[in-house]
C-alpha positions in Angstrom: 43.6 28.2 -5.0 41.0 25.4 -5.4 39.6 27.1 -8.5 43.2 27.3 -10.0 43.9 23.7 -9.1 40.7 22.6 -10.8 41.4 24.7 -13.9 44.9 23.2 -14.2 43.7 19.6 -13.8 40.7 20.0 -16.1 42.8 21.6 -18.8 46.0 19.5 -18.5 45.2 16.2 -16.9 41.5 15.4 -17.5 41.7 15.2 -21.4 44.3 12.4 -21.2 43.2 10.7 -18.0 41.4 7.8 -19.7 44.3 7.2 -22.1 47.1 7.1 -19.5 45.0 4.8 -17.3 44.5 2.5 -20.2 48.3 2.4 -20.9 49.5 2.7 -17.3 51.5 5.8 -18.1 52.8 8.2 -15.5 52.2 11.8 -16.7 55.6 13.0 -15.6 55.5 16.3 -17.5 52.1 17.3 -16.0 53.3 16.1 -12.6 56.3 18.5 -12.7 54.2 21.3 -14.0 51.7 20.8 -11.2 54.5 21.3 -8.6 56.1 24.2 -10.5 52.7 25.9 -10.5 52.8 25.7 -6.6 50.1 23.1 -6.1 51.9 19.9 -5.4 53.2 20.7 -2.0 51.4 23.9 -1.1 51.1 22.9 2.6 54.8 23.5 3.1 55.8 26.7 5.0 56.5 29.7 2.9 60.2 29.5 3.5 60.2 26.2 1.5 58.1 27.4 -1.3 54.5 26.6 -0.1 51.8 28.8 1.4 51.5 27.0 4.7 47.8 26.3 4.3 47.3 22.7 5.4 43.5 22.7 5.1 43.6 24.0 1.6 45.8 21.2 0.7 43.1 18.7 1.6 40.9 20.5 -1.0 43.7 20.2 -3.5 43.8 16.5 -2.8 40.1 16.2 -3.5 40.5 18.1 -6.9 43.1 15.6 -7.9 41.0 12.7 -6.8 38.0 13.6 -9.0 40.3 13.6 -12.1 42.8 10.8 -11.5 43.6 9.1 -8.2 46.8 7.6 -9.5 48.2 11.0 -10.3 47.1 12.2 -6.8 48.8 9.3 -5.2 52.2 10.0 -6.8 51.9 13.7 -6.0 51.2 13.1 -2.3 53.7 10.3 -2.0 56.4 12.8 -3.0 55.1 15.8 -1.0 53.5 14.2 2.0 55.3 10.9 2.6 58.8 12.2 1.7 58.5 15.9 2.0 56.5 16.2 5.2 58.7 13.7 7.0 61.8 15.8 6.0 60.0 18.9 7.2 59.1 17.2 10.5 62.3 15.4 11.3 65.0 16.7 9.1 68.0 18.8 10.0 68.4 22.3 8.6 70.8 21.0 6.1 68.5 18.2 5.0 65.6 20.6 4.6 67.8 23.0 2.5 69.0 20.1 0.3 65.7 18.2 -0.3 62.7 20.5 0.1 63.2 23.2 -2.5 63.7 20.8 -5.4 60.8 18.6 -4.2 58.4 21.6 -3.9 59.2 23.0 -7.3 58.9 19.5 -9.0 62.5 19.1 -10.2 62.9 16.1 -8.0 60.5 13.3 -6.9 60.5 11.6 -3.5 59.2 8.4 -2.0 58.9 6.7 1.4 59.8 3.1 1.9 58.4 1.1 4.8 56.6 -2.0 3.5 58.6 -5.2 2.9 57.8 -8.5 1.2 57.1 -10.0 4.7 54.5 -7.4 5.6 53.7 -3.8 6.4 51.0 -3.6 9.0 53.4 -4.7 11.7 55.8 -1.8 10.9 58.2 -2.4 13.8 58.9 -6.0 12.6 60.7 -4.8 9.4 63.8 -6.8 8.6 65.7 -4.2 6.6 68.8 -3.4 8.7 71.2 -0.6 9.3 74.5 -1.1 10.9 76.7 1.7 12.1 80.3 1.7 11.0 82.2 4.7 12.1 80.6 7.8 10.5 78.5 5.7 8.1 75.7 3.2 8.2 75.4 0.0 6.1 71.8 -0.7 4.8 70.6 -4.1 3.7 67.2 -5.4 2.8 64.3 -4.8 0.4 61.1 -2.9 0.2 58.0 -3.5 -1.9 54.7 -1.7 -2.9 56.5 1.6 -2.7 54.8 4.4 -4.6 57.1 6.3 -6.9 60.0 3.9 -6.3 60.7 3.2 -10.0 61.4 6.8 -10.8 62.1 8.6 -7.5 65.2 10.7 -7.0 65.0 10.7 -3.2 64.1 7.8 -0.9 63.3 7.7 2.8 64.3 4.2 3.9 62.9 2.8 7.2 65.3 0.3 8.9 65.9 -1.4 12.2 69.3 -0.8 13.8 71.2 -4.1 14.1 71.1 -5.4 17.7 67.7 -3.9 18.5 65.5 -6.7 17.2 64.0 -7.3 20.6 63.3 -3.6 21.4 60.0 -3.2 19.7 59.2 0.4 18.9 62.7 1.4 19.8 65.6 0.9 17.5 64.2 2.3 14.2 66.4 4.4 11.9 65.3 6.3 8.9 67.7 7.5 6.1 67.4 9.8 3.1 69.1 8.0 0.2 69.6 9.4 -3.2 69.2 7.5 -6.5 72.6 6.6 -7.9 74.2 5.7 -4.5 76.0 2.4 -4.7 74.0 -0.4 -3.2 70.5 1.0 -4.0 68.5 -0.2 -6.9 64.8 -0.4 -7.9 62.6 -2.8 -9.8 60.3 -2.3 -12.7 56.8 -0.8 -12.0 54.2 -3.4 -10.9 51.1 -4.1 -12.8 48.1 -3.2 -10.6 44.4 -3.4 -10.3 44.0 0.4 -9.9 46.0 3.7 -9.6 47.6 2.7 -12.9 49.1 6.1 -13.5 51.2 5.9 -10.3 54.3 3.8 -10.6 54.7 1.3 -7.7 57.7 -0.9 -7.2 60.5 -2.5 -5.2 63.6 -1.0 -3.6 66.7 -3.1 -3.0 69.5 -2.3 -0.6 72.7 -4.3 -0.8 75.5 -3.1 1.5 74.4 0.4 0.8 76.8 2.8 2.5 75.2 6.1 3.7 76.8 8.8 5.8 75.5 9.5 9.3 74.4 12.9 8.0 71.8 11.0 5.9 70.0 9.7 9.0 66.5 11.3 9.3 65.8 12.0 13.0 67.4 10.7 16.1 68.9 7.2 16.1 66.5 4.6 17.3 63.4 6.9 17.1 62.2 6.3 13.5 59.2 4.2 14.5 58.1 6.8 17.0 58.5 9.6 14.5 56.6 7.5 11.9 53.5 7.3 14.1 53.4 11.1 14.2 53.6 11.4 10.5 50.8 8.9 9.9 48.1 11.2 11.1 48.7 13.8 8.4 49.2 11.1 5.8 45.9 9.6 6.6 44.1 12.9 6.6 45.6 14.1 3.3 45.3 10.9 1.4 41.7 10.6 2.5 41.2 14.0 0.7 41.7 12.2 -2.6 38.8 9.9 -1.7 36.6 12.9 -1.0 37.1 14.1 -4.5 36.4 10.6 -5.9 33.1 10.3 -4.0 31.9 13.8 -4.9 32.6 13.0 -8.6 30.8 9.7 -8.4 27.7 11.3 -6.9 27.7 13.8 -9.7 27.9 11.1 -12.3 25.2 9.0 -10.6 22.8 11.9 -10.5 23.4 13.3 -14.0 23.1 9.8 -15.5 20.0 9.0 -13.6 18.4 12.3 -14.6 18.7 11.6 -18.3 18.4 7.8 -18.4 14.8 6.8 -19.0 13.2 3.4 -18.3 9.5 2.6 -18.4 8.8 6.2 -19.6 10.5 8.3 -17.0 14.0 9.1 -15.7 15.4 6.5 -13.4 16.1 9.3 -10.9 12.4 9.3 -10.1 12.5 5.6 -8.9 12.9 5.2 -5.2 15.3 2.3 -5.4 17.7 4.6 -7.4 17.0 7.5 -4.9 17.9 5.2 -2.1 21.4 4.5 -3.5 22.1 8.2 -4.0 20.6 9.2 -0.7 22.6 6.7 1.3 25.9 7.7 -0.2 25.1 11.4 0.0 24.1 11.2 3.7 27.2 9.3 4.7 29.4 11.7 2.6 27.9 14.8 4.2 28.4 13.4 7.7 32.0 12.4 7.0 32.8 15.9 5.6 31.3 17.5 8.6 33.3 15.3 10.9 36.5 16.1 9.0 35.8 19.8 9.2 35.2 19.5 12.9 38.8 18.5 13.6 40.4 21.3 11.4 41.1 23.3 14.6 43.1 20.4 15.9 45.0 20.1 12.7 45.9 23.8 12.6 46.9 23.6 16.3 49.2 20.6 15.5 47.3 18.6 18.2 47.1 14.9 18.4 44.6 13.5 15.9 45.6 9.8 15.9 42.0 8.6 16.6 40.4 11.2 14.4 42.6 10.4 11.4 42.0 6.7 11.8 38.2 7.3 11.9 38.4 9.4 8.8 40.6 6.9 7.0 38.3 3.9 7.9 35.0 5.6 7.1 36.4 7.1 3.9 37.7 3.8 2.7 34.4 2.0 3.2 32.4 4.8 1.7 34.6 5.1 -1.4 34.2 1.5 -2.2 30.4 1.6 -1.5 30.0 4.7 -3.6 31.8 3.1 -6.6 29.7 0.0 -6.2 26.5 1.9 -6.2 27.5 4.1 -9.1 28.2 1.1 -11.2 24.8 -0.3 -10.3 23.0 2.9 -11.1 24.7 3.1 -14.5 24.1 -0.6 -15.1 25.9 -1.8 -18.2 27.4 1.6 -18.9 28.9 1.5 -15.4 30.8 -1.6 -16.3 32.3 0.1 -19.4 35.2 2.6 -19.2 33.2 5.5 -20.7 31.8 6.9 -17.4 34.9 6.4 -15.3 33.1 4.7 -12.4 34.7 1.3 -13.0 38.1 3.0 -12.7 36.9 4.6 -9.5 35.9 1.2 -8.2 39.4 -0.2 -8.9 41.1 2.8 -7.4 38.8 3.0 -4.3 39.8 -0.5 -3.1 43.3 0.7 -2.3 41.9 2.9 0.5 41.0 -0.3 2.4 44.6 -1.5 2.2 47.1 1.2 1.7 48.2 3.7 4.5 47.1 1.1 7.1 44.4 -1.4 6.4 40.8 -1.1 7.6 41.6 -3.6 10.3 44.6 -1.6 11.5 42.4 1.6 11.7 39.9 -0.3 13.9 42.7 -1.4 16.2 43.9 2.2 16.5 40.3 3.4 17.2 39.7 0.7 19.8 43.0 1.5 21.6 42.4 5.2 21.6 38.8 4.8 22.8 39.9 2.5 25.6 42.5 5.0 26.7 39.9 7.8 26.8 37.4 5.9 28.9 39.9 4.3 31.2 41.5 7.7 31.8 38.2 9.2 32.6 36.8 6.3 34.6 36.2 8.3 37.7 
């Protein structure tokens, strides 16, 4: 599967990656072909069109990351953020309606949590849902939503009116389809990186949705969300693994042929130090990731492990990009060798999907729980 994914991406996406990043163009045709070929949501169970191989999907994410992180972000926003949440919390009817067209690429999904007032404090969202008979009325706005400008399906996170003081209780998620009265989206944002992935706003103005559109039990959306975060952080980190691997390759190959003072710069210890440091941290992180695969396959709790991977991956991706630019010098600052694009793309990992600071809070909380529970 990994070889087939690499062949597809190198043949279809790599030749145009520089151009579409320059113009900020979403490669919609290739996106749909990628899903139709069975790659975009391969982790899905066979009954929904996947192969059920969760671990292999992490390698698919890495293959996308080495070619274009923006493309990867849109693929996984559709398959993981939308699709996996429907798989985890949807009714049989919701799964039948939304998963097949998502898996085969005829429809695109997104997941809308973050609001103009913030995103890290997820339970403080102000988008509301109010039950009226057998319908809910949604009001509010979302921002920084991957795929929002072109998505067909939206998962909208809201707070049920009257539960403002209930903290993690009172959350309601809904599946809303484009074209429903009261839902609209803004134009794609101009961004520092991930330029091939459209990001935008979602507006809800007296948007009337049937009770059958609610995803999960009423009042439990924030609790359900915490469960889905673990797989999100694992899978999106897979994109970063591919980026780092590609940057190491570029650093080594460039340093081996670039000569200064009569010999390849790869023979200088200061260059070797940069490569060695990134490589050592990368190998350790890969080993840690592989060590928790049994937990992933057993559907065990990996809240702490996923946060650790997300935190270390984000730091290393930025560090690797910085060192790659330094090794390449002036060429690294140009677009020819891709590392300046990797630098811009890598920064998102310290922000999106939970900031580095949020990951540290999770790790500290889980560590405290472990040692307090085993104090005796």
